[in-house]
PDB file of N, CA, C, O and CB in Angstrom:
ATOM      1  N   MET A   1     -12.916  48.592  26.435  1.00  0.00           N
ATOM      2  CA  MET A   1     -12.677  47.308  27.053  1.00  0.00           C
ATOM      3  C   MET A   1     -11.380  47.389  27.856  1.00  0.00           C
ATOM      4  O   MET A   1     -10.415  48.024  27.429  1.00  0.00           O
ATOM      5  CB  MET A   1     -12.613  46.179  25.989  1.00  0.00           C
ATOM      6  N   SER A   2     -11.367  46.748  29.007  1.00  0.00           N
ATOM      7  CA  SER A   2     -10.175  46.767  29.850  1.00  0.00           C
ATOM      8  C   SER A   2      -9.104  45.833  29.293  1.00  0.00           C
ATOM      9  O   SER A   2      -9.356  45.040  28.386  1.00  0.00           O
ATOM     10  CB  SER A   2     -10.529  46.370  31.290  1.00  0.00           C
ATOM     11  N   THR A   3      -7.927  45.946  29.847  1.00  0.00           N
ATOM     12  CA  THR A   3      -6.813  45.102  29.425  1.00  0.00           C
ATOM     13  C   THR A   3      -7.102  43.651  29.795  1.00  0.00           C
ATOM     14  O   THR A   3      -7.440  43.360  30.942  1.00  0.00           O
ATOM     15  CB  THR A   3      -5.486  45.576  30.070  1.00  0.00           C
ATOM     16  N   PRO A   4      -6.972  42.741  28.834  1.00  0.00           N
ATOM     17  CA  PRO A   4      -7.212  41.323  29.149  1.00  0.00           C
ATOM     18  C   PRO A   4      -6.266  40.821  30.227  1.00  0.00           C
ATOM     19  O   PRO A   4      -5.117  41.253  30.309  1.00  0.00           O
ATOM     20  CB  PRO A   4      -7.061  40.465  27.892  1.00  0.00           C
ATOM     21  N   LYS A   5      -6.752  39.916  31.045  1.00  0.00           N
ATOM     22  CA  LYS A   5      -5.965  39.289  32.099  1.00  0.00           C
ATOM     23  C   LYS A   5      -5.683  37.851  31.709  1.00  0.00           C
ATOM     24  O   LYS A   5      -6.515  37.180  31.099  1.00  0.00           O
ATOM     25  CB  LYS A   5      -6.697  39.358  33.464  1.00  0.00           C
ATOM     26  N   ARG A   6      -4.520  37.399  32.065  1.00  0.00           N
ATOM     27  CA  ARG A   6      -4.114  36.035  31.737  1.00  0.00           C
ATOM     28  C   ARG A   6      -4.552  35.093  32.861  1.00  0.00           C
ATOM     29  O   ARG A   6      -4.438  35.421  34.042  1.00  0.00           O
ATOM     30  CB  ARG A   6      -2.574  35.952  31.514  1.00  0.00           C
ATOM     31  N   ALA A   7      -5.050  33.924  32.474  1.00  0.00           N
ATOM     32  CA  ALA A   7      -5.445  32.901  33.444  1.00  0.00           C
ATOM     33  C   ALA A   7      -5.085  31.533  32.868  1.00  0.00           C
ATOM     34  O   ALA A   7      -5.055  31.338  31.653  1.00  0.00           O
ATOM     35  CB  ALA A   7      -6.981  32.989  33.778  1.00  0.00           C
ATOM     36  N   THR A   8      -4.822  30.622  33.743  1.00  0.00           N
ATOM     37  CA  THR A   8      -4.554  29.249  33.309  1.00  0.00           C
ATOM     38  C   THR A   8      -5.791  28.424  33.622  1.00  0.00           C
ATOM     39  O   THR A   8      -6.253  28.379  34.762  1.00  0.00           O
ATOM     40  CB  THR A   8      -3.274  28.651  34.011  1.00  0.00           C
ATOM     41  N   VAL A   9      -6.318  27.776  32.599  1.00  0.00           N
ATOM     42  CA  VAL A   9      -7.508  26.947  32.746  1.00  0.00           C
ATOM     43  C   VAL A   9      -7.166  25.567  32.202  1.00  0.00           C
ATOM     44  O   VAL A   9      -6.567  25.450  31.133  1.00  0.00           O
ATOM     45  CB  VAL A   9      -8.750  27.570  32.000  1.00  0.00           C
ATOM     46  N   TYR A  10      -7.539  24.536  32.925  1.00  0.00           N
ATOM     47  CA  TYR A  10      -7.280  23.163  32.496  1.00  0.00           C
ATOM     48  C   TYR A  10      -8.590  22.539  32.009  1.00  0.00           C
ATOM     49  O   TYR A  10      -9.582  22.485  32.736  1.00  0.00           O
ATOM     50  CB  TYR A  10      -6.658  22.319  33.658  1.00  0.00           C
ATOM     51  N   PHE A  11      -8.563  22.073  30.765  1.00  0.00           N
ATOM     52  CA  PHE A  11      -9.730  21.427  30.165  1.00  0.00           C
ATOM     53  C   PHE A  11      -9.468  19.935  30.030  1.00  0.00           C
ATOM     54  O   PHE A  11      -8.323  19.503  29.895  1.00  0.00           O
ATOM     55  CB  PHE A  11     -10.063  22.052  28.782  1.00  0.00           C
ATOM     56  N   GLN A  12     -10.522  19.167  30.066  1.00  0.00           N
ATOM     57  CA  GLN A  12     -10.397  17.760  29.707  1.00  0.00           C
ATOM     58  C   GLN A  12      -9.977  17.715  28.236  1.00  0.00           C
ATOM     59  O   GLN A  12     -10.318  18.608  27.461  1.00  0.00           O
ATOM     60  CB  GLN A  12     -11.749  16.965  29.958  1.00  0.00           C
ATOM     61  N   ALA A  13      -9.255  16.697  27.867  1.00  0.00           N
ATOM     62  CA  ALA A  13      -8.688  16.621  26.516  1.00  0.00           C
ATOM     63  C   ALA A  13      -9.753  16.742  25.421  1.00  0.00           C
ATOM     64  O   ALA A  13      -9.547  17.447  24.433  1.00  0.00           O
ATOM     65  CB  ALA A  13      -7.934  15.313  26.346  1.00  0.00           C
ATOM     66  N   ASP A  14     -10.875  16.065  25.591  1.00  0.00           N
ATOM     67  CA  ASP A  14     -11.904  16.107  24.553  1.00  0.00           C
ATOM     68  C   ASP A  14     -12.560  17.492  24.463  1.00  0.00           C
ATOM     69  O   ASP A  14     -12.922  17.932  23.372  1.00  0.00           O
ATOM     70  CB  ASP A  14     -12.970  15.039  24.825  1.00  0.00           C
ATOM     71  N   ILE A  15     -12.713  18.168  25.584  1.00  0.00           N
ATOM     72  CA  ILE A  15     -13.275  19.525  25.562  1.00  0.00           C
ATOM     73  C   ILE A  15     -12.291  20.477  24.894  1.00  0.00           C
ATOM     74  O   ILE A  15     -12.693  21.340  24.113  1.00  0.00           O
ATOM     75  CB  ILE A  15     -13.610  20.013  27.000  1.00  0.00           C
ATOM     76  N   HIS A  16     -11.012  20.327  25.195  1.00  0.00           N
ATOM     77  CA  HIS A  16     -10.000  21.184  24.579  1.00  0.00           C
ATOM     78  C   HIS A  16      -9.973  20.987  23.064  1.00  0.00           C
ATOM     79  O   HIS A  16      -9.877  21.953  22.306  1.00  0.00           O
ATOM     80  CB  HIS A  16      -8.611  20.893  25.179  1.00  0.00           C
ATOM     81  N   LYS A  17     -10.058  19.737  22.634  1.00  0.00           N
ATOM     82  CA  LYS A  17     -10.063  19.458  21.194  1.00  0.00           C
ATOM     83  C   LYS A  17     -11.285  20.078  20.529  1.00  0.00           C
ATOM     84  O   LYS A  17     -11.180  20.671  19.455  1.00  0.00           O
ATOM     85  CB  LYS A  17     -10.033  17.940  20.938  1.00  0.00           C
ATOM     86  N   ALA A  18     -12.438  19.940  21.166  1.00  0.00           N
ATOM     87  CA  ALA A  18     -13.663  20.527  20.609  1.00  0.00           C
ATOM     88  C   ALA A  18     -13.548  22.048  20.522  1.00  0.00           C
ATOM     89  O   ALA A  18     -13.965  22.645  19.530  1.00  0.00           O
ATOM     90  CB  ALA A  18     -14.885  20.138  21.467  1.00  0.00           C
ATOM     91  N   LEU A  19     -12.988  22.669  21.545  1.00  0.00           N
ATOM     92  CA  LEU A  19     -12.789  24.117  21.520  1.00  0.00           C
ATOM     93  C   LEU A  19     -11.867  24.536  20.382  1.00  0.00           C
ATOM     94  O   LEU A  19     -12.161  25.480  19.649  1.00  0.00           O
ATOM     95  CB  LEU A  19     -12.221  24.594  22.851  1.00  0.00           C
ATOM     96  N   ARG A  20     -10.747  23.828  20.240  1.00  0.00           N
ATOM     97  CA  ARG A  20      -9.803  24.167  19.165  1.00  0.00           C
ATOM     98  C   ARG A  20     -10.451  24.004  17.791  1.00  0.00           C
ATOM     99  O   ARG A  20     -10.262  24.842  16.908  1.00  0.00           O
ATOM    100  CB  ARG A  20      -8.544  23.285  19.259  1.00  0.00           C
ATOM    101  N   LEU A  21     -11.221  22.918  17.610  1.00  0.00           N
ATOM    102  CA  LEU A  21     -11.886  22.691  16.324  1.00  0.00           C
ATOM    103  C   LEU A  21     -12.936  23.764  16.037  1.00  0.00           C
ATOM    104  O   LEU A  21     -13.034  24.262  14.915  1.00  0.00           O
ATOM    105  CB  LEU A  21     -12.538  21.307  16.304  1.00  0.00           C
ATOM    106  N   ARG A  22     -13.714  24.113  17.052  1.00  0.00           N
ATOM    107  CA  ARG A  22     -14.731  25.143  16.852  1.00  0.00           C
ATOM    108  C   ARG A  22     -14.079  26.500  16.575  1.00  0.00           C
ATOM    109  O   ARG A  22     -14.525  27.245  15.703  1.00  0.00           O
ATOM    110  CB  ARG A  22     -15.654  25.234  18.084  1.00  0.00           C
ATOM    111  N   ALA A  23     -13.028  26.810  17.321  1.00  0.00           N
ATOM    112  CA  ALA A  23     -12.327  28.082  17.111  1.00  0.00           C
ATOM    113  C   ALA A  23     -11.793  28.160  15.679  1.00  0.00           C
ATOM    114  O   ALA A  23     -11.942  29.185  15.013  1.00  0.00           O
ATOM    115  CB  ALA A  23     -11.166  28.243  18.131  1.00  0.00           C
ATOM    116  N   ALA A  24     -11.180  27.094  15.217  1.00  0.00           N
ATOM    117  CA  ALA A  24     -10.633  27.084  13.850  1.00  0.00           C
ATOM    118  C   ALA A  24     -11.742  27.199  12.813  1.00  0.00           C
ATOM    119  O   ALA A  24     -11.605  27.924  11.828  1.00  0.00           O
ATOM    120  CB  ALA A  24      -9.820  25.803  13.604  1.00  0.00           C
ATOM    121  N   ALA A  25     -12.837  26.485  13.037  1.00  0.00           N
ATOM    122  CA  ALA A  25     -13.944  26.502  12.079  1.00  0.00           C
ATOM    123  C   ALA A  25     -14.596  27.880  11.979  1.00  0.00           C
ATOM    124  O   ALA A  25     -15.131  28.244  10.931  1.00  0.00           O
ATOM    125  CB  ALA A  25     -14.990  25.467  12.471  1.00  0.00           C
ATOM    126  N   ASN A  26     -14.550  28.638  13.062  1.00  0.00           N
ATOM    127  CA  ASN A  26     -15.184  29.951  13.083  1.00  0.00           C
ATOM    128  C   ASN A  26     -14.183  31.103  13.007  1.00  0.00           C
ATOM    129  O   ASN A  26     -14.541  32.265  13.199  1.00  0.00           O
ATOM    130  CB  ASN A  26     -16.012  30.090  14.327  1.00  0.00           C
ATOM    131  N   ASP A  27     -12.928  30.764  12.724  1.00  0.00           N
ATOM    132  CA  ASP A  27     -11.863  31.767  12.614  1.00  0.00           C
ATOM    133  C   ASP A  27     -11.820  32.669  13.847  1.00  0.00           C
ATOM    134  O   ASP A  27     -11.748  33.894  13.743  1.00  0.00           O
ATOM    135  CB  ASP A  27     -12.060  32.618  11.350  1.00  0.00           C
ATOM    136  N   ARG A  28     -11.865  32.030  15.017  1.00  0.00           N
ATOM    137  CA  ARG A  28     -11.800  32.730  16.295  1.00  0.00           C
ATOM    138  C   ARG A  28     -10.768  32.041  17.169  1.00  0.00           C
ATOM    139  O   ARG A  28     -10.303  30.947  16.849  1.00  0.00           O
ATOM    140  CB  ARG A  28     -13.192  32.765  16.997  1.00  0.00           C
ATOM    141  N   SER A  29     -10.419  32.669  18.249  1.00  0.00           N
ATOM    142  CA  SER A  29      -9.473  32.051  19.181  1.00  0.00           C
ATOM    143  C   SER A  29     -10.231  31.281  20.255  1.00  0.00           C
ATOM    144  O   SER A  29     -11.413  31.525  20.498  1.00  0.00           O
ATOM    145  CB  SER A  29      -8.558  33.121  19.827  1.00  0.00           C
ATOM    146  N   VAL A  30      -9.536  30.355  20.888  1.00  0.00           N
ATOM    147  CA  VAL A  30     -10.118  29.632  22.013  1.00  0.00           C
ATOM    148  C   VAL A  30     -10.491  30.628  23.109  1.00  0.00           C
ATOM    149  O   VAL A  30     -11.537  30.490  23.744  1.00  0.00           O
ATOM    150  CB  VAL A  30      -9.132  28.556  22.553  1.00  0.00           C
ATOM    151  N   SER A  31      -9.647  31.618  23.331  1.00  0.00           N
ATOM    152  CA  SER A  31      -9.940  32.640  24.347  1.00  0.00           C
ATOM    153  C   SER A  31     -11.258  33.349  24.055  1.00  0.00           C
ATOM    154  O   SER A  31     -12.050  33.586  24.967  1.00  0.00           O
ATOM    155  CB  SER A  31      -8.799  33.668  24.417  1.00  0.00           C
ATOM    156  N   ASP A  32     -11.501  33.690  22.780  1.00  0.00           N
ATOM    157  CA  ASP A  32     -12.767  34.333  22.419  1.00  0.00           C
ATOM    158  C   ASP A  32     -13.955  33.453  22.769  1.00  0.00           C
ATOM    159  O   ASP A  32     -14.950  33.926  23.318  1.00  0.00           O
ATOM    160  CB  ASP A  32     -12.790  34.666  20.928  1.00  0.00           C
ATOM    161  N   LEU A  33     -13.846  32.163  22.447  1.00  0.00           N
ATOM    162  CA  LEU A  33     -14.944  31.240  22.731  1.00  0.00           C
ATOM    163  C   LEU A  33     -15.182  31.104  24.235  1.00  0.00           C
ATOM    164  O   LEU A  33     -16.325  31.112  24.690  1.00  0.00           O
ATOM    165  CB  LEU A  33     -14.654  29.867  22.121  1.00  0.00           C
ATOM    166  N   VAL A  34     -14.105  30.981  24.997  1.00  0.00           N
ATOM    167  CA  VAL A  34     -14.235  30.825  26.443  1.00  0.00           C
ATOM    168  C   VAL A  34     -14.813  32.103  27.056  1.00  0.00           C
ATOM    169  O   VAL A  34     -15.704  32.034  27.903  1.00  0.00           O
ATOM    170  CB  VAL A  34     -12.864  30.485  27.083  1.00  0.00           C
ATOM    171  N   ASN A  35     -14.311  33.268  26.633  1.00  0.00           N
ATOM    172  CA  ASN A  35     -14.842  34.532  27.143  1.00  0.00           C
ATOM    173  C   ASN A  35     -16.336  34.664  26.858  1.00  0.00           C
ATOM    174  O   ASN A  35     -17.103  35.094  27.719  1.00  0.00           O
ATOM    175  CB  ASN A  35     -14.086  35.710  26.528  1.00  0.00           C
ATOM    176  N   GLU A  36     -16.739  34.293  25.648  1.00  0.00           N
ATOM    177  CA  GLU A  36     -18.153  34.373  25.291  1.00  0.00           C
ATOM    178  C   GLU A  36     -18.996  33.433  26.163  1.00  0.00           C
ATOM    179  O   GLU A  36     -20.066  33.816  26.637  1.00  0.00           O
ATOM    180  CB  GLU A  36     -18.346  34.034  23.802  1.00  0.00           C
ATOM    181  N   ALA A  37     -18.517  32.219  26.370  1.00  0.00           N
ATOM    182  CA  ALA A  37     -19.252  31.247  27.185  1.00  0.00           C
ATOM    183  C   ALA A  37     -19.386  31.729  28.629  1.00  0.00           C
ATOM    184  O   ALA A  37     -20.446  31.593  29.239  1.00  0.00           O
ATOM    185  CB  ALA A  37     -18.552  29.879  27.148  1.00  0.00           C
ATOM    186  N   VAL A  38     -18.319  32.285  29.166  1.00  0.00           N
ATOM    187  CA  VAL A  38     -18.367  32.795  30.543  1.00  0.00           C
ATOM    188  C   VAL A  38     -19.311  33.991  30.622  1.00  0.00           C
ATOM    189  O   VAL A  38     -20.079  34.115  31.576  1.00  0.00           O
ATOM    190  CB  VAL A  38     -16.947  33.194  31.034  1.00  0.00           C
ATOM    191  N   ARG A  39     -19.255  34.867  29.627  1.00  0.00           N
ATOM    192  CA  ARG A  39     -20.152  36.030  29.592  1.00  0.00           C
ATOM    193  C   ARG A  39     -21.619  35.593  29.580  1.00  0.00           C
ATOM    194  O   ARG A  39     -22.447  36.161  30.292  1.00  0.00           O
ATOM    195  CB  ARG A  39     -19.851  36.903  28.357  1.00  0.00           C
ATOM    196  N   VAL A  40     -21.932  34.590  28.772  1.00  0.00           N
ATOM    197  CA  VAL A  40     -23.302  34.071  28.693  1.00  0.00           C
ATOM    198  C   VAL A  40     -23.718  33.478  30.035  1.00  0.00           C
ATOM    199  O   VAL A  40     -24.832  33.712  30.503  1.00  0.00           O
ATOM    200  CB  VAL A  40     -23.422  33.006  27.575  1.00  0.00           C
ATOM    201  N   SER A  41     -22.832  32.721  30.644  1.00  0.00           N
ATOM    202  CA  SER A  41     -23.128  32.110  31.944  1.00  0.00           C
ATOM    203  C   SER A  41     -23.375  33.174  33.010  1.00  0.00           C
ATOM    204  O   SER A  41     -24.307  33.052  33.805  1.00  0.00           O
ATOM    205  CB  SER A  41     -21.977  31.192  32.377  1.00  0.00           C
ATOM    206  N   LEU A  42     -22.548  34.209  33.029  1.00  0.00           N
ATOM    207  CA  LEU A  42     -22.729  35.282  34.009  1.00  0.00           C
ATOM    208  C   LEU A  42     -24.033  36.046  33.767  1.00  0.00           C
ATOM    209  O   LEU A  42     -24.695  36.467  34.715  1.00  0.00           O
ATOM    210  CB  LEU A  42     -21.539  36.249  33.962  1.00  0.00           C
ATOM    211  N   ALA A  43     -24.394  36.221  32.501  1.00  0.00           N
ATOM    212  CA  ALA A  43     -25.664  36.897  32.190  1.00  0.00           C
ATOM    213  C   ALA A  43     -26.847  36.072  32.685  1.00  0.00           C
ATOM    214  O   ALA A  43     -27.828  36.623  33.184  1.00  0.00           O
ATOM    215  CB  ALA A  43     -25.791  37.146  30.670  1.00  0.00           C
ATOM    216  N   GLU A  44     -26.753  34.741  32.544  1.00  0.00           N
ATOM    217  CA  GLU A  44     -27.816  33.866  33.057  1.00  0.00           C
ATOM    218  C   GLU A  44     -27.901  33.970  34.574  1.00  0.00           C
ATOM    219  O   GLU A  44     -28.994  34.030  35.136  1.00  0.00           O
ATOM    220  CB  GLU A  44     -27.570  32.396  32.636  1.00  0.00           C
ATOM    221  N   ASP A  45     -26.745  33.992  35.239  1.00  0.00           N
ATOM    222  CA  ASP A  45     -26.734  34.151  36.693  1.00  0.00           C
ATOM    223  C   ASP A  45     -27.372  35.470  37.091  1.00  0.00           C
ATOM    224  O   ASP A  45     -28.134  35.528  38.055  1.00  0.00           O
ATOM    225  CB  ASP A  45     -25.303  34.071  37.235  1.00  0.00           C
ATOM    226  N   SER A  46     -27.067  36.518  36.362  1.00  0.00           N
ATOM    227  CA  SER A  46     -27.621  37.834  36.656  1.00  0.00           C
ATOM    228  C   SER A  46     -29.140  37.826  36.503  1.00  0.00           C
ATOM    229  O   SER A  46     -29.853  38.400  37.326  1.00  0.00           O
ATOM    230  CB  SER A  46     -26.998  38.895  35.738  1.00  0.00           C
ATOM    231  N   ALA A  47     -29.630  37.176  35.453  1.00  0.00           N
ATOM    232  CA  ALA A  47     -31.079  37.083  35.246  1.00  0.00           C
ATOM    233  C   ALA A  47     -31.732  36.296  36.380  1.00  0.00           C
ATOM    234  O   ALA A  47     -32.804  36.661  36.863  1.00  0.00           O
ATOM    235  CB  ALA A  47     -31.393  36.418  33.886  1.00  0.00           C
ATOM    236  N   ASP A  48     -31.078  35.214  36.800  1.00  0.00           N
ATOM    237  CA  ASP A  48     -31.610  34.420  37.916  1.00  0.00           C
ATOM    238  C   ASP A  48     -31.670  35.252  39.193  1.00  0.00           C
ATOM    239  O   ASP A  48     -32.670  35.223  39.910  1.00  0.00           O
ATOM    240  CB  ASP A  48     -30.747  33.162  38.145  1.00  0.00           C
ATOM    241  N   LEU A  49     -30.604  35.991  39.476  1.00  0.00           N
ATOM    242  CA  LEU A  49     -30.574  36.816  40.678  1.00  0.00           C
ATOM    243  C   LEU A  49     -31.658  37.887  40.647  1.00  0.00           C
ATOM    244  O   LEU A  49     -32.273  38.188  41.669  1.00  0.00           O
ATOM    245  CB  LEU A  49     -29.207  37.464  40.838  1.00  0.00           C
ATOM    246  N   SER A  50     -31.886  38.457  39.471  1.00  0.00           N
ATOM    247  CA  SER A  50     -32.948  39.456  39.334  1.00  0.00           C
ATOM    248  C   SER A  50     -34.316  38.830  39.596  1.00  0.00           C
ATOM    249  O   SER A  50     -35.164  39.428  40.259  1.00  0.00           O
ATOM    250  CB  SER A  50     -32.915  40.090  37.930  1.00  0.00           C
ATOM    251  N   ALA A  51     -34.520  37.631  39.076  1.00  0.00           N
ATOM    252  CA  ALA A  51     -35.795  36.935  39.292  1.00  0.00           C
ATOM    253  C   ALA A  51     -35.994  36.642  40.771  1.00  0.00           C
ATOM    254  O   ALA A  51     -37.088  36.833  41.302  1.00  0.00           O
ATOM    255  CB  ALA A  51     -35.849  35.624  38.478  1.00  0.00           C
ATOM    256  N   PHE A  52     -34.940  36.178  41.439  1.00  0.00           N
ATOM    257  CA  PHE A  52     -35.035  35.913  42.879  1.00  0.00           C
ATOM    258  C   PHE A  52     -35.370  37.196  43.629  1.00  0.00           C
ATOM    259  O   PHE A  52     -36.178  37.185  44.558  1.00  0.00           O
ATOM    260  CB  PHE A  52     -33.715  35.308  43.415  1.00  0.00           C
ATOM    261  N   ASP A  53     -34.754  38.291  43.229  1.00  0.00           N
ATOM    262  CA  ASP A  53     -34.989  39.566  43.901  1.00  0.00           C
ATOM    263  C   ASP A  53     -36.445  40.010  43.721  1.00  0.00           C
ATOM    264  O   ASP A  53     -37.069  40.492  44.667  1.00  0.00           O
ATOM    265  CB  ASP A  53     -34.027  40.645  43.360  1.00  0.00           C
ATOM    266  N   ARG A  54     -36.985  39.848  42.510  1.00  0.00           N
ATOM    267  CA  ARG A  54     -38.380  40.229  42.253  1.00  0.00           C
ATOM    268  C   ARG A  54     -39.356  39.382  43.062  1.00  0.00           C
ATOM    269  O   ARG A  54     -40.439  39.848  43.416  1.00  0.00           O
ATOM    270  CB  ARG A  54     -38.698  40.100  40.765  1.00  0.00           C
ATOM    271  N   ARG A  55     -38.978  38.145  43.353  1.00  0.00           N
ATOM    272  CA  ARG A  55     -39.884  37.212  44.019  1.00  0.00           C
ATOM    273  C   ARG A  55     -39.669  37.104  45.522  1.00  0.00           C
ATOM    274  O   ARG A  55     -40.358  36.325  46.180  1.00  0.00           O
ATOM    275  CB  ARG A  55     -39.741  35.863  43.411  1.00  0.00           C
ATOM    276  N   LYS A  56     -38.732  37.864  46.084  1.00  0.00           N
ATOM    277  CA  LYS A  56     -38.386  37.676  47.490  1.00  0.00           C
ATOM    278  C   LYS A  56     -39.522  38.011  48.446  1.00  0.00           C
ATOM    279  O   LYS A  56     -39.496  37.571  49.595  1.00  0.00           O
ATOM    280  CB  LYS A  56     -37.196  38.512  47.829  1.00  0.00           C
ATOM    281  N   LYS A  57     -40.521  38.777  48.009  1.00  0.00           N
ATOM    282  CA  LYS A  57     -41.644  39.129  48.884  1.00  0.00           C
ATOM    283  C   LYS A  57     -42.816  38.168  48.749  1.00  0.00           C
ATOM    284  O   LYS A  57     -43.823  38.305  49.444  1.00  0.00           O
ATOM    285  CB  LYS A  57     -42.110  40.535  48.583  1.00  0.00           C
ATOM    286  N   GLU A  58     -42.683  37.193  47.850  1.00  0.00           N
ATOM    287  CA  GLU A  58     -43.757  36.224  47.688  1.00  0.00           C
ATOM    288  C   GLU A  58     -43.870  35.338  48.926  1.00  0.00           C
ATOM    289  O   GLU A  58     -42.888  35.072  49.619  1.00  0.00           O
ATOM    290  CB  GLU A  58     -43.522  35.366  46.436  1.00  0.00           C
ATOM    291  N   ARG A  59     -45.084  34.897  49.177  1.00  0.00           N
ATOM    292  CA  ARG A  59     -45.315  33.984  50.289  1.00  0.00           C
ATOM    293  C   ARG A  59     -44.592  32.677  50.022  1.00  0.00           C
ATOM    294  O   ARG A  59     -44.626  32.161  48.905  1.00  0.00           O
ATOM    295  CB  ARG A  59     -46.826  33.739  50.505  1.00  0.00           C
ATOM    296  N   ARG A  60     -43.950  32.151  51.024  1.00  0.00           N
ATOM    297  CA  ARG A  60     -43.206  30.900  50.877  1.00  0.00           C
ATOM    298  C   ARG A  60     -44.023  29.745  51.412  1.00  0.00           C
ATOM    299  O   ARG A  60     -44.705  29.859  52.430  1.00  0.00           O
ATOM    300  CB  ARG A  60     -41.853  30.975  51.601  1.00  0.00           C
ATOM    301  N   THR A  61     -43.940  28.633  50.706  1.00  0.00           N
ATOM    302  CA  THR A  61     -44.645  27.424  51.101  1.00  0.00           C
ATOM    303  C   THR A  61     -43.651  26.280  51.124  1.00  0.00           C
ATOM    304  O   THR A  61     -42.850  26.120  50.203  1.00  0.00           O
ATOM    305  CB  THR A  61     -45.831  27.118  50.142  1.00  0.00           C
ATOM    306  N   SER A  62     -43.706  25.489  52.179  1.00  0.00           N
ATOM    307  CA  SER A  62     -42.809  24.339  52.241  1.00  0.00           C
ATOM    308  C   SER A  62     -43.303  23.269  51.276  1.00  0.00           C
ATOM    309  O   SER A  62     -44.475  23.245  50.900  1.00  0.00           O
ATOM    310  CB  SER A  62     -42.718  23.778  53.689  1.00  0.00           C
ATOM    311  N   PHE A  63     -42.412  22.405  50.890  1.00  0.00           N
ATOM    312  CA  PHE A  63     -42.766  21.305  50.000  1.00  0.00           C
ATOM    313  C   PHE A  63     -43.856  20.445  50.629  1.00  0.00           C
ATOM    314  O   PHE A  63     -44.814  20.056  49.962  1.00  0.00           O
ATOM    315  CB  PHE A  63     -41.527  20.450  49.676  1.00  0.00           C
ATOM    316  N   GLU A  64     -43.702  20.154  51.918  1.00  0.00           N
ATOM    317  CA  GLU A  64     -44.669  19.300  52.602  1.00  0.00           C
ATOM    318  C   GLU A  64     -46.061  19.930  52.584  1.00  0.00           C
ATOM    319  O   GLU A  64     -47.048  19.245  52.317  1.00  0.00           O
ATOM    320  CB  GLU A  64     -44.223  19.041  54.048  1.00  0.00           C
ATOM    321  N   SER A  65     -46.142  21.225  52.865  1.00  0.00           N
ATOM    322  CA  SER A  65     -47.435  21.915  52.850  1.00  0.00           C
ATOM    323  C   SER A  65     -48.049  21.900  51.460  1.00  0.00           C
ATOM    324  O   SER A  65     -49.256  21.714  51.305  1.00  0.00           O
ATOM    325  CB  SER A  65     -47.278  23.357  53.335  1.00  0.00           C
ATOM    326  N   PHE A  66     -47.215  22.095  50.459  1.00  0.00           N
ATOM    327  CA  PHE A  66     -47.703  22.105  49.090  1.00  0.00           C
ATOM    328  C   PHE A  66     -48.293  20.758  48.710  1.00  0.00           C
ATOM    329  O   PHE A  66     -49.373  20.687  48.123  1.00  0.00           O
ATOM    330  CB  PHE A  66     -46.584  22.477  48.131  1.00  0.00           C
ATOM    331  N   VAL A  67     -47.578  19.686  49.046  1.00  0.00           N
ATOM    332  CA  VAL A  67     -48.054  18.338  48.728  1.00  0.00           C
ATOM    333  C   VAL A  67     -49.334  18.027  49.497  1.00  0.00           C
ATOM    334  O   VAL A  67     -50.258  17.433  48.941  1.00  0.00           O
ATOM    335  CB  VAL A  67     -46.971  17.289  49.052  1.00  0.00           C
ATOM    336  N   GLN A  68     -49.401  18.421  50.768  1.00  0.00           N
ATOM    337  CA  GLN A  68     -50.615  18.198  51.549  1.00  0.00           C
ATOM    338  C   GLN A  68     -51.807  18.936  50.924  1.00  0.00           C
ATOM    339  O   GLN A  68     -52.914  18.401  50.873  1.00  0.00           O
ATOM    340  CB  GLN A  68     -50.404  18.656  53.008  1.00  0.00           C
ATOM    341  N   GLY A  69     -51.576  20.153  50.457  1.00  0.00           N
ATOM    342  CA  GLY A  69     -52.642  20.907  49.792  1.00  0.00           C
ATOM    343  C   GLY A  69     -53.108  20.219  48.520  1.00  0.00           C
ATOM    344  O   GLY A  69     -54.305  20.192  48.230  1.00  0.00           O
ATOM    345  N   MET A  70     -52.173  19.663  47.757  1.00  0.00           N
ATOM    346  CA  MET A  70     -52.545  18.927  46.553  1.00  0.00           C
ATOM    347  C   MET A  70     -53.382  17.704  46.924  1.00  0.00           C
ATOM    348  O   MET A  70     -54.347  17.369  46.236  1.00  0.00           O
ATOM    349  CB  MET A  70     -51.287  18.502  45.764  1.00  0.00           C
ATOM    350  N   LYS A  71     -53.008  17.048  48.007  1.00  0.00           N
ATOM    351  CA  LYS A  71     -53.760  15.877  48.466  1.00  0.00           C
ATOM    352  C   LYS A  71     -55.172  16.266  48.864  1.00  0.00           C
ATOM    353  O   LYS A  71     -56.132  15.587  48.499  1.00  0.00           O
ATOM    354  CB  LYS A  71     -53.048  15.206  49.647  1.00  0.00           C
ATOM    355  N   ARG A  72     -55.307  17.369  49.618  1.00  0.00           N
ATOM    356  CA  ARG A  72     -56.646  17.835  50.053  1.00  0.00           C
ATOM    357  C   ARG A  72     -57.533  18.180  48.868  1.00  0.00           C
ATOM    358  O   ARG A  72     -58.746  17.974  48.906  1.00  0.00           O
ATOM    359  CB  ARG A  72     -56.518  19.063  50.970  1.00  0.00           C
ATOM    360  N   ARG A  73     -56.918  18.707  47.817  1.00  0.00           N
ATOM    361  CA  ARG A  73     -57.698  19.098  46.634  1.00  0.00           C
ATOM    362  C   ARG A  73     -57.920  17.930  45.679  1.00  0.00           C
ATOM    363  O   ARG A  73     -58.534  18.098  44.625  1.00  0.00           O
ATOM    364  CB  ARG A  73     -56.997  20.233  45.898  1.00  0.00           C
ATOM    365  N   GLY A  74     -57.422  16.748  46.041  1.00  0.00           N
ATOM    366  CA  GLY A  74     -57.625  15.552  45.223  1.00  0.00           C
ATOM    367  C   GLY A  74     -56.765  15.515  43.966  1.00  0.00           C
ATOM    368  O   GLY A  74     -57.081  14.806  43.010  1.00  0.00           O
ATOM    369  N   LEU A  75     -55.680  16.278  43.971  1.00  0.00           N
ATOM    370  CA  LEU A  75     -54.811  16.311  42.792  1.00  0.00           C
ATOM    371  C   LEU A  75     -53.795  15.171  42.787  1.00  0.00           C
ATOM    372  O   LEU A  75     -53.238  14.824  41.745  1.00  0.00           O
ATOM    373  CB  LEU A  75     -54.083  17.642  42.723  1.00  0.00           C
ATOM    374  N   ILE A  76     -53.562  14.592  43.975  1.00  0.00           N
ATOM    375  CA  ILE A  76     -52.664  13.427  44.031  1.00  0.00           C
ATOM    376  C   ILE A  76     -53.263  12.395  44.970  1.00  0.00           C
ATOM    377  O   ILE A  76     -52.678  11.331  45.171  1.00  0.00           O
ATOM    378  CB  ILE A  76     -51.227  13.834  44.501  1.00  0.00           C
TER     379      ILE A  76
END
């Protein structure tokens, strides 16, 4: 693991309190909780980007065309 970097983050008071309470309850630091949350968020972004990449060759349909097709098929 690389050397941790220091950053200043401002939380709303209630979020900060919740973080401190959760950290204490789980015998972890606020930094650990924040790092984990950011890691999870970045992993979700990565999964989304991969999905977009897999689907980039799919045929694209505009919303209007899609709705018109539903109308023609009697679905709406």
